[in-house]
DRENVOKOL-219980 format. One line per 4 residues: number of its first residue (from 1); their letters; for each residue x, y, z negated of C-alpha. Coordinates in pm, 1 decimal, always signed. Layout:
<pts>
NUM = a = X Y Z; ...
</pts>
This chain:
<pts>
1 = mqtk = +3880.9 +5887.2 -14297.3; +3717.7 +6228.4 -14272.7; +3890.1 +6522.6 -14107.5; +3867.4 +6859.7 -14281.5
5 = fnpa = +3919.2 +7182.2 -14093.9; +4077.9 +7493.5 -14242.4; +3918.1 +7783.6 -14053.7; +4156.1 +8050.6 -14180.3
9 = lrav = +4380.0 +8076.7 -13876.1; +4098.2 +8058.0 -13624.3; +3884.6 +8315.6 -13800.7; +4168.1 +8565.1 -13820.2
13 = rrrl = +4280.0 +8512.9 -13459.8; +4050.7 +8788.4 -13336.1; +4250.7 +9053.3 -13523.4; +4588.2 +8889.5 -13468.7
17 = vlma = +4531.2 +8893.6 -13093.6; +4447.0 +9260.8 -13113.9; +4741.4 +9348.1 -13337.7; +4981.1 +9157.5 -13114.5
21 = avag = +4857.1 +9364.2 -12823.2; +4896.5 +9686.6 -13017.8; +5248.8 +9583.6 -13106.2; +5321.8 +9536.0 -12738.4
25 = glal = +5392.0 +9166.4 -12781.4; +5098.3 +8989.0 -12618.0; +5192.4 +8785.0 -12311.2; +5559.4 +8870.8 -12351.1
29 = pgia = +5654.1 +8595.2 -12106.2; +5568.6 +8842.7 -11831.6; +5775.9 +9133.1 -11959.3; +6035.9 +9274.0 -11727.8
33 = aaqm = +6378.8 +9314.2 -11877.4; +6521.0 +9659.4 -11920.1; +6812.4 +9735.0 -11692.3; +7114.4 +9885.3 -11864.9
37 = sdpa = +7336.9 +10132.0 -11688.8; +7645.9 +10024.2 -11882.2; +7856.3 +9803.2 -11649.1; +7911.4 +9548.8 -11922.8
41 = lqsv = +7536.8 +9492.8 -11947.9; +7425.8 +9485.7 -11584.3; +7468.6 +9111.9 -11532.8; +7181.0 +9030.9 -11765.0
45 = apga = +6907.5 +8831.6 -11593.1; +6566.2 +8996.2 -11549.2; +6272.3 +8864.6 -11744.0; +6254.3 +8725.5 -12095.3
49 = pgqm = +6034.3 +8468.9 -12252.9; +5963.1 +8667.0 -12565.9; +5693.3 +8493.3 -12763.1; +5600.4 +8181.7 -12568.4
53 = ggyg = +5272.5 +8020.4 -12665.8; +5182.7 +7654.2 -12666.9; +5004.7 +7459.1 -12397.5; +4663.5 +7304.3 -12375.2
57 = rpng = +4493.7 +7536.7 -12625.9; +4320.6 +7868.3 -12554.7; +4464.9 +8172.8 -12721.1; +4416.5 +8222.6 -13171.5
61 = gsgy = +4306.0 +8425.0 -14657.9; +4145.6 +8515.0 -14951.9; +3980.0 +8812.3 -15070.7; +3799.4 +9123.6 -15174.8
65 = agpr = +3853.6 +9452.4 -15001.2; +3664.9 +9678.0 -15241.3; +3452.3 +9978.8 -15145.3; +3578.5 +10197.9 -14864.4
69 = qdps = +3818.0 +10478.3 -14931.6; +3735.0 +10848.9 -14919.7; +3929.1 +10978.4 -14618.5; +3961.3 +11322.3 -14779.2
73 = dtpt = +4187.3 +11183.7 -15053.3; +4557.8 +11112.8 -15030.6; +4592.7 +10792.4 -15230.9; +4889.8 +10639.7 -15395.0
77 = thtv = +4985.0 +10305.4 -15242.8; +5019.8 +9945.9 -15352.2; +5352.5 +9805.6 -15248.9; +5390.3 +9448.0 -15124.0
81 = apag = +5753.9 +9343.7 -15138.6; +5974.5 +9097.1 -15324.3; +6121.7 +9225.3 -15647.5; +6426.5 +9439.7 -15591.4
85 = eepa = +6364.2 +9490.9 -15220.1; +6250.3 +9796.1 -15028.0; +5874.7 +9758.3 -14961.1; +5801.8 +9680.2 -14596.6
89 = irip = +5428.0 +9741.8 -14588.9; +5233.9 +9988.1 -14800.3; +4861.0 +9931.8 -14828.2; +4622.6 +10195.8 -14964.9
93 = ppkl = +4422.3 +10071.0 -15262.5; +4046.0 +10035.8 -15227.7; +3853.2 +10340.7 -15349.6; +3491.5 +10445.1 -15368.4
97 = ltap = +3369.3 +10621.1 -15057.0; +3196.9 +10955.6 -15095.2; +2994.6 +11087.2 -14805.9; +3177.2 +11356.8 -14605.2
101 = agad = +3042.7 +11708.5 -14613.9; +2767.4 +11759.0 -14358.3; +2519.2 +11497.2 -14247.3; +2645.3 +11528.6 -13890.2
105 = aiaa = +2965.8 +11348.5 -13998.5; +2768.8 +11028.0 -14063.9; +2723.3 +10784.4 -13775.7; +2535.8 +10512.2 -13966.2
109 = vvng = +2449.0 +10392.0 -14315.5; +2443.3 +10019.3 -14397.2; +2277.0 +9936.2 -14728.6; +2404.9 +10269.3 -14858.6
113 = dvit = +2757.1 +10224.8 -14718.6; +2853.3 +10513.9 -14490.9; +3011.3 +10480.0 -14145.5; +3158.4 +10815.9 -14043.8
117 = radv = +3238.6 +10963.5 -13707.0; +3602.4 +10929.6 -13805.5; +3552.6 +10552.6 -13845.9; +3399.5 +10534.6 -13498.9
121 = snra = +3676.4 +10745.4 -13346.8; +3951.6 +10534.5 -13504.5; +3795.8 +10207.2 -13387.6; +3752.6 +10344.6 -13035.7
125 = rmfg = +4116.3 +10460.6 -13030.6; +4216.8 +10113.1 -13140.4; +4036.9 +9981.1 -12834.4; +4221.7 +10226.5 -12611.1
129 = lstg = +4557.0 +10135.1 -12763.9; +4492.9 +9760.3 -12738.4; +4406.4 +9787.0 -12369.8; +4674.3 +10041.2 -12284.2
133 = lsls = +4413.7 +10281.6 -12151.9; +4362.6 +10649.5 -12221.0; +4029.4 +10730.1 -12384.2; +3867.8 +11019.6 -12202.2
137 = pdll = +3572.0 +11194.8 -12368.7; +3340.8 +11028.4 -12115.5; +3477.5 +10679.8 -12191.2; +3457.0 +10746.6 -12564.2
141 = dklr = +3088.5 +10836.7 -12527.4; +3022.7 +10511.6 -12342.8; +3202.2 +10309.1 -12608.4; +3041.6 +10477.1 -12909.7
145 = pqvi = +2714.3 +10273.7 -12930.0; +2897.1 +9941.4 -12917.8; +3166.8 +10059.2 -13158.4; +2901.6 +10163.3 -13410.7
149 = reli = +2729.7 +9825.7 -13385.7; +3059.4 +9647.0 -13441.4; +3129.6 +9863.0 -13747.3; +2781.8 +9782.8 -13879.2
153 = ddrl = +2857.9 +9411.1 -13846.8; +3190.2 +9462.0 -14026.0; +3016.1 +9640.2 -14314.0; +2758.3 +9363.8 -14346.7
157 = emqe = +3036.5 +9105.7 -14357.6; +3230.9 +9303.0 -14618.7; +2922.0 +9348.4 -14834.3; +2866.2 +8971.4 -14828.7
161 = iqrr = +3232.5 +8919.7 -14920.7; +3187.7 +9151.9 -15217.1; +2858.7 +8989.8 -15320.5; +3034.9 +8654.2 -15341.9
165 = kivv = +3320.4 +8812.3 -15540.8; +3579.0 +8696.4 -15289.2; +3915.0 +8871.3 -15329.4; +4138.3 +8973.2 -15038.5
169 = adad = +4475.6 +9047.8 -15192.6; +4703.3 +9319.8 -15056.4; +4966.1 +9048.9 -15013.2; +4739.3 +8856.4 -14773.3
173 = vaaa = +4691.5 +9161.1 -14551.9; +5058.9 +9253.5 -14568.5; +5163.6 +8899.4 -14477.8; +4937.5 +8895.8 -14170.8
177 = igsv = +5063.0 +9233.1 -14048.2; +5423.4 +9144.4 -14125.6; +5387.5 +8820.5 -13930.8; +5270.0 +9009.6 -13624.2
181 = eqrn = +5559.1 +9253.9 -13653.7; +5810.2 +8971.9 -13689.8; +5679.1 +8775.3 -13392.3; +5697.1 +9084.8 -13175.2
185 = glpp = +6042.5 +9196.5 -13285.7; +5913.5 +9508.2 -13462.9; +6089.0 +9632.6 -13775.8; +5891.4 +9646.3 -14102.7
189 = gglr = +5643.9 +9929.9 -14064.3; +5677.3 +9926.5 -13685.0; +5311.9 +9845.6 -13625.8; +5204.9 +10132.5 -13847.8
193 = qkla = +5428.0 +10369.1 -13649.6; +5280.9 +10239.5 -13324.8; +4929.3 +10313.9 -13445.6; +5024.5 +10656.2 -13580.6
197 = sqgv = +5181.5 +10754.3 -13248.5; +4842.5 +10703.1 -13086.3; +4644.6 +10882.6 -13355.2; +4497.2 +10562.3 -13502.7
201 = sydt = +4457.1 +10547.1 -13880.5; +4644.1 +10256.7 -14038.4; +4345.5 +10212.9 -14270.4; +4142.5 +10104.5 -13966.5
205 = lisq = +4367.4 +9803.9 -13910.0; +4384.8 +9718.9 -14279.6; +4006.3 +9733.0 -14311.1; +3959.0 +9504.1 -14011.3
209 = mrtq = +4208.0 +9252.5 -14144.7; +4060.2 +9251.9 -14493.3; +3714.1 +9188.1 -14354.2; +3826.0 +8906.2 -14127.3
213 = lgwt = +4024.7 +8730.9 -14399.7; +3736.9 +8760.9 -14643.3; +3479.0 +8644.2 -14388.5; +3688.0 +8330.9 -14340.3
217 = rvlr = +3640.2 +8249.8 -14709.7; +3268.0 +8316.6 -14678.5; +3239.8 +8068.9 -14391.6; +3436.1 +7810.0 -14584.5
221 = qqlq = +3187.2 +7837.9 -14870.0; +2897.1 +7832.0 -14625.8; +3012.0 +7513.7 -14452.3; +3096.7 +7308.0 -14761.6
225 = qrgf = +3045.7 +6940.6 -14668.7; +2971.4 +7031.3 -14307.7; +3341.5 +7116.9 -14286.1; +3415.5 +6744.5 -14253.7
229 = vtpa = +3397.3 +6529.6 -13940.6; +3339.3 +6156.2 -13968.3; +3508.4 +5888.7 -13753.0; +3165.3 +5797.8 -13608.5
233 = evde = +3116.1 +6153.7 -13481.0; +3458.2 +6147.1 -13315.6; +3381.2 +5805.0 -13161.2; +3062.7 +5943.2 -13003.2
237 = qerl = +3245.7 +6240.9 -12852.2; +3516.1 +6011.8 -12712.6; +3248.1 +5799.4 -12544.8; +3089.4 +6106.5 -12386.0
241 = fkaq = +3427.1 +6234.4 -12266.4; +3505.5 +5907.2 -12088.2; +3163.0 +5904.2 -11923.4; +3224.0 +6253.9 -11781.9
245 = sgqp = +3566.7 +6183.8 -11631.4; +3594.1 +6291.5 -11268.3; +3338.4 +6573.4 -11288.7; +3442.8 +6934.9 -11212.8
249 = qyrv = +3529.5 +7153.9 -11507.5; +3591.4 +7526.6 -11537.3; +3797.4 +7724.0 -11787.6; +3592.8 +8034.4 -11860.6
253 = adif = +3617.7 +8337.5 -12087.9; +3336.8 +8575.9 -12168.0; +3252.3 +8906.7 -12332.5; +2903.0 +8910.7 -12480.3
257 = vpae = +2726.5 +9244.6 -12524.8; +2410.6 +9205.2 -12738.4; +2084.4 +9374.4 -12639.7; +1823.3 +9223.3 -12869.2
261 = dpsr = +1640.2 +9555.7 -12905.4; +1478.2 +9653.1 -12570.9; +1533.7 +10020.4 -12654.1; +1909.9 +9956.0 -12653.4
265 = lnda = +1915.9 +9771.9 -12320.4; +2050.6 +10068.6 -12123.0; +2324.7 +10130.3 -12381.5; +2430.3 +9766.6 -12361.9
269 = rrfa = +2433.5 +9767.9 -11982.3; +2632.9 +10091.5 -11977.0; +2885.7 +9946.5 -12218.3; +2917.8 +9625.3 -12013.4
273 = dtvi = +2980.2 +9834.3 -11701.5; +3248.9 +10029.1 -11887.4; +3419.2 +9707.7 -11999.1; +3419.6 +9573.9 -11642.9
277 = qqlr = +3564.8 +9898.8 -11512.3; +3852.3 +9878.5 -11760.1; +3913.4 +9508.2 -11690.6; +3936.0 +9571.0 -11318.3
281 = agaq = +4174.4 +9857.0 -11390.6; +4413.2 +9613.6 -11560.0; +4304.2 +9574.2 -11923.8; +4366.4 +9221.0 -12054.0
285 = fgiv = +4043.9 +9022.6 -12080.4; +4138.1 +8842.3 -12401.6; +4220.5 +9163.8 -12586.8; +3899.0 +9337.5 -12486.0
289 = aaef = +3698.6 +9030.0 -12581.8; +3873.9 +8997.4 -12918.8; +3787.0 +9353.9 -13008.6; +3443.4 +9409.8 -12857.8
293 = sqge = +3268.3 +9085.8 -12769.1; +2986.1 +9004.9 -13009.5; +2962.8 +8641.2 -12903.0; +3091.7 +8329.0 -13070.6
297 = talk = +3401.6 +8327.4 -12846.1; +3527.8 +8664.6 -12971.2; +3740.7 +8489.4 -13235.6; +3934.4 +8323.8 -12952.0
301 = ggem = +3976.5 +8626.9 -12727.0; +3665.4 +8534.2 -12528.2; +3780.0 +8180.1 -12449.5; +3488.9 +7943.7 -12388.1
305 = gwvr = +3739.2 +7671.9 -12304.1; +3676.5 +7403.6 -12042.7; +3306.5 +7374.0 -11960.4; +3082.7 +7194.7 -11711.0
309 = pdqv = +2812.8 +7388.1 -11524.2; +2540.8 +7214.9 -11727.9; +2693.0 +7347.3 -12052.4; +2639.3 +7717.8 -11978.8
313 = dpqi = +2348.0 +7943.1 -11882.0; +2223.7 +7873.9 -11527.2; +2316.4 +8226.6 -11417.6; +2673.8 +8175.3 -11535.5
317 = atli = +2691.8 +7825.3 -11387.6; +2599.2 +7959.2 -11043.6; +2879.3 +8215.7 -11062.3; +3164.3 +8000.3 -11190.9
321 = tsmp = +3111.3 +7733.0 -10928.0; +3158.4 +7988.4 -10650.7; +3378.5 +8271.1 -10784.2; +3757.1 +8268.1 -10724.9
325 = vgav = +3998.7 +8210.8 -11010.8; +4086.9 +8540.0 -11178.3; +3769.9 +8723.6 -11074.8; +3559.5 +8923.5 -11324.2
329 = snpi = +3181.5 +8910.1 -11289.2; +2929.2 +9191.6 -11296.4; +2707.2 +9201.4 -11608.6; +2494.4 +8885.9 -11628.9
333 = rvag = +2160.6 +8914.6 -11807.5; +2134.4 +8627.6 -12054.6; +1924.8 +8561.3 -12362.7; +1999.2 +8833.0 -12618.2
337 = gfdv = +2211.1 +9059.9 -12400.6; +2466.9 +9067.5 -12120.2; +2764.3 +8844.2 -12045.1; +3078.2 +8938.4 -11853.7
341 = vtle = +3277.2 +8630.1 -11748.5; +3606.7 +8552.6 -11585.1; +3712.5 +8222.0 -11430.2; +4061.4 +8128.0 -11545.2
345 = ekrt = +4110.0 +7778.5 -11399.6; +3941.2 +7482.3 -11232.8; +4014.1 +7112.0 -11279.7; +3866.6 +6762.5 -11279.9
349 = igsd = +3768.4 +6623.3 -11620.0; +4032.6 +6387.1 -11749.8; +4305.5 +6505.5 -11511.9; +4530.4 +6807.8 -11567.6
353 = matv = +4891.8 +6707.3 -11509.1; +5156.2 +6964.0 -11596.2; +5526.2 +6998.8 -11677.8; +5564.0 +7070.3 -12047.7
357 = lnvr = +5892.1 +7203.7 -12184.3; +6022.3 +7190.4 -12539.2; +6240.1 +7500.0 -12575.4; +6456.3 +7673.4 -12835.6
361 = qaff = +6549.3 +8041.1 -12838.7; +6809.0 +8247.5 -13023.8; +6715.1 +8613.8 -13060.6; +6973.0 +8887.4 -13119.3
365 = pfat = +6774.3 +9193.6 -13230.9; +6848.7 +9556.0 -13156.4; +6846.1 +9796.1 -13451.8; +6662.2 +10050.6 -13234.8
369 = pldp = +6463.2 +10018.8 -12910.7; +6683.0 +9999.9 -12604.5; +6752.5 +10308.1 -12395.7; +6876.6 +10139.9 -12074.8
373 = anpt = +7071.7 +10450.2 -11974.3; +7249.9 +10480.2 -12309.2; +7290.1 +10150.5 -12498.9; +7427.9 +10185.0 -12849.9
377 = aqqk = +7736.0 +10013.8 -12987.8; +7510.0 +9779.8 -13188.4; +7318.2 +9683.6 -12875.9; +7639.8 +9611.7 -12689.1
381 = salg = +7756.6 +9401.6 -12982.5; +7429.8 +9206.5 -12984.2; +7468.3 +9136.5 -12613.9; +7826.0 +9020.2 -12667.0
385 = aaqa = +7715.4 +8779.5 -12940.2; +7436.5 +8646.3 -12718.2; +7675.9 +8593.8 -12427.2; +7915.2 +8405.6 -12655.2
389 = tsks = +7630.9 +8180.3 -12770.9; +7527.4 +8123.2 -12409.2; +7877.3 +7994.9 -12330.5; +7932.4 +7785.5 -12643.7
393 = atsc = +7593.2 +7629.9 -12728.2; +7547.6 +7272.7 -12604.2; +7251.6 +7156.4 -12814.4; +6916.5 +7284.4 -12934.4
397 = saie = +7039.6 +7262.6 -13293.5; +7316.2 +7508.3 -13201.3; +7056.3 +7751.5 -13066.4; +6854.3 +7711.2 -13387.2
401 = aana = +7165.2 +7784.9 -13593.2; +7244.8 +8093.7 -13386.6; +6892.2 +8223.1 -13431.5; +6908.4 +8167.1 -13807.9
405 = aqgg = +7242.4 +8349.7 -13823.7; +7072.6 +8653.6 -13668.6; +6807.4 +8658.1 -13940.5; +6541.3 +8452.0 -13761.4
409 = trps = +6337.6 +8760.1 -13667.7; +6166.5 +8544.4 -13404.9; +6093.4 +8173.3 -13435.8; +6353.9 +7949.1 -13280.3
413 = npgd = +6085.1 +7704.2 -13168.0; +5813.4 +7894.7 -12976.0; +5610.4 +7578.0 -12925.9; +5567.7 +7359.0 -12619.3
417 = irld = +5544.7 +7556.2 -12296.6; +5340.7 +7473.5 -11990.4; +5572.5 +7566.2 -11703.9; +5305.9 +7668.7 -11453.1
421 = rmnp = +5164.8 +7924.0 -11700.8; +5488.4 +8124.2 -11711.9; +5553.2 +8421.4 -11485.7; +5740.5 +8342.3 -11161.2
425 = qmqa = +6075.4 +8468.8 -11291.0; +6058.8 +8253.5 -11601.8; +5935.0 +7953.7 -11403.6; +6235.7 +7975.4 -11174.6
429 = llka = +6477.5 +8016.7 -11465.4; +6341.9 +7733.5 -11680.4; +6285.9 +7494.5 -11389.2; +6651.9 +7523.0 -11290.6
433 = mqpg = +6781.5 +7454.0 -11641.9; +6884.5 +7104.8 -11747.1; +6819.6 +6983.7 -12103.8; +7103.4 +7102.6 -12327.1
437 = qask = +7198.2 +7385.9 -12092.2; +7189.2 +7737.8 -12239.1; +7056.6 +8025.1 -12032.0; +7244.3 +8345.5 -11971.6
441 = alvt = +7168.1 +8634.7 -12204.9; +6821.4 +8779.7 -12140.3; +6764.0 +9141.8 -12236.2; +6436.4 +9282.8 -12368.4
445 = pqgv = +6374.1 +9629.5 -12515.0; +6389.6 +9480.4 -12866.1; +6690.6 +9251.6 -12831.4; +6870.1 +8977.6 -12636.2
449 = mvlm = +6766.7 +8611.7 -12606.4; +6937.1 +8287.6 -12518.0; +6715.2 +7992.3 -12421.6; +6770.3 +7619.2 -12403.5
453 = vcss = +6539.3 +7346.8 -12271.5; +6539.3 +7053.6 -12513.7; +6314.0 +6824.5 -12309.1; +6088.7 +6829.1 -12003.5
457 = tqkn = +5793.1 +6591.6 -11969.6; +5488.7 +6538.7 -11749.9; +5166.5 +6538.0 -11952.6; +4798.6 +6504.6 -11880.6
461 = laam = +4673.4 +6805.4 -12074.8; +4309.3 +6721.9 -12008.4; +4335.0 +6417.5 -12234.5; +4188.0 +6486.5 -12578.2
465 = trdd = +4321.3 +6322.2 -12891.7; +4094.4 +6235.1 -13183.6; +4238.1 +6532.7 -13371.1; +4147.3 +6759.0 -13077.0
469 = iadq = +3790.7 +6630.2 -13082.1; +3757.2 +6675.0 -13459.7; +3896.8 +7028.1 -13433.6; +3649.4 +7110.9 -13157.6
473 = liqq = +3349.8 +6977.7 -13353.3; +3430.3 +7178.1 -13664.9; +3507.3 +7487.8 -13462.1; +3155.5 +7471.9 -13322.0
477 = rvel = +3013.4 +7445.8 -13673.8; +3219.4 +7741.0 -13798.0; +3105.9 +7961.2 -13510.2; +2740.8 +7861.1 -13548.5
481 = ssrq = +2753.6 +7925.5 -13923.1; +2909.4 +8268.6 -13868.6; +2649.2 +8370.0 -13612.8; +2354.6 +8249.0 -13820.6
485 = llqd = +2473.7 +8412.4 -14142.1; +2535.8 +8748.7 -13973.8; +2191.2 +8740.9 -13814.0; +2038.8 +8671.3 -14155.2
489 = lkrr = +2231.2 +8961.0 -14311.6; +2103.7 +9193.3 -14039.7; +1743.2 +9090.1 -14098.4; +1768.5 +9166.5 -14470.5
493 = alie = +1974.4 +9486.2 -14438.0; +1864.8 +9848.8 -14455.6; +2045.3 +10008.5 -14161.0; +2010.0 +10372.0 -14062.7
497 = qret = +2182.9 +10457.3 -13737.3; +2215.0 +10833.5 -13689.5; +2422.0 +10824.9 -13372.2; +2366.7 +10609.4 -13061.8
</pts>
């Protein structure tokens, strides 16, 4: 039986990772709980699991976007909402772009499609917001060349989407944005407000999402029969995996900065240095990679996954075998550009034992963000309901029911959790809980949670199932197809870059 891969979720992960970061919801397991001054609320335990990802997998449509919109216009909006309900997300309709007054407002032209300075500024601000860093004029100048190149790639992808008459519906974009808001406890429209507060145009996010969803459809068409994996191919990979058992393996992430044109080598090196500076200042590697890496791992937040030294460039192999876990490298000159890598973990092939928890959570949302010094009556009521659930719930089904009663604004089942990947506070809390035991109420700025461990098992996470192998094989084909098609589009394109 052949295995077919649907690339939609993987191809859109790049933007979902970024939007989750913008929403303030990435890596929520590490968030510190707000401390309330009200005596009735001070017993709440610190730390909250928030959105807990699965184990053993590195972290993450249809359609036509239409020509870009003239930023000088104030368009009406398409509304995406069920009949009779207040629209949650309003998406500007596609309109023809007219060049802004003054040639100095144009940063680049791609097959006649204009990229303005405003486009570059908005994308750069998105980078600053996603990393939590303030964009100084000097940093903006360093980012500009890479931002322009990324926008050029986006335009080439969108033009190919349009050429193939692929349609990205407003509903697809709205659903993706709404999903991010829901998972991060934001009200409808909350992500838009977050962007606006930082001076980032909402159209920037919509344009990125449209392009990524449409590009997914392009790749699906491009792969066709290559989107299937045969049992014989899986058998061969299983044989190779068994032969490699016992060898060292390294979990690596990278940010690739292209420098194919020798005249752009200094720009690329300067940008790589800027990225490293921000990473060492605390920016999250996966977010920066998702937004600015031009390599095949960008769709997965830079994750190369588990690799052996003989599977990567010799320069990278030398580094990962000697660098400490968590370190970030200096720029590494590789074929086609520079690589910045980080070592996330080390293990022996075939052996990665871990405690895996199956957990349920009930989330009691706040109507407004928490002010710890002045909790509202609604927030106190939410805490009271959470505390009552903590005392009465004796099964995971009871936690699921409590979460549903609160509107299910966050999923009750966050997926299996690898205990040693949680922050120390959450590790201590979950490790001490017995199956069927509810936690105390856990306060976050967006609401209160009650957790319950349903089961705890020891698993060898290095073992790969046949489905894992098939997924990996098709992922490689998707990434190769994307890279080859984009390179071909660049070769055939007429690109005029007016700013560098």
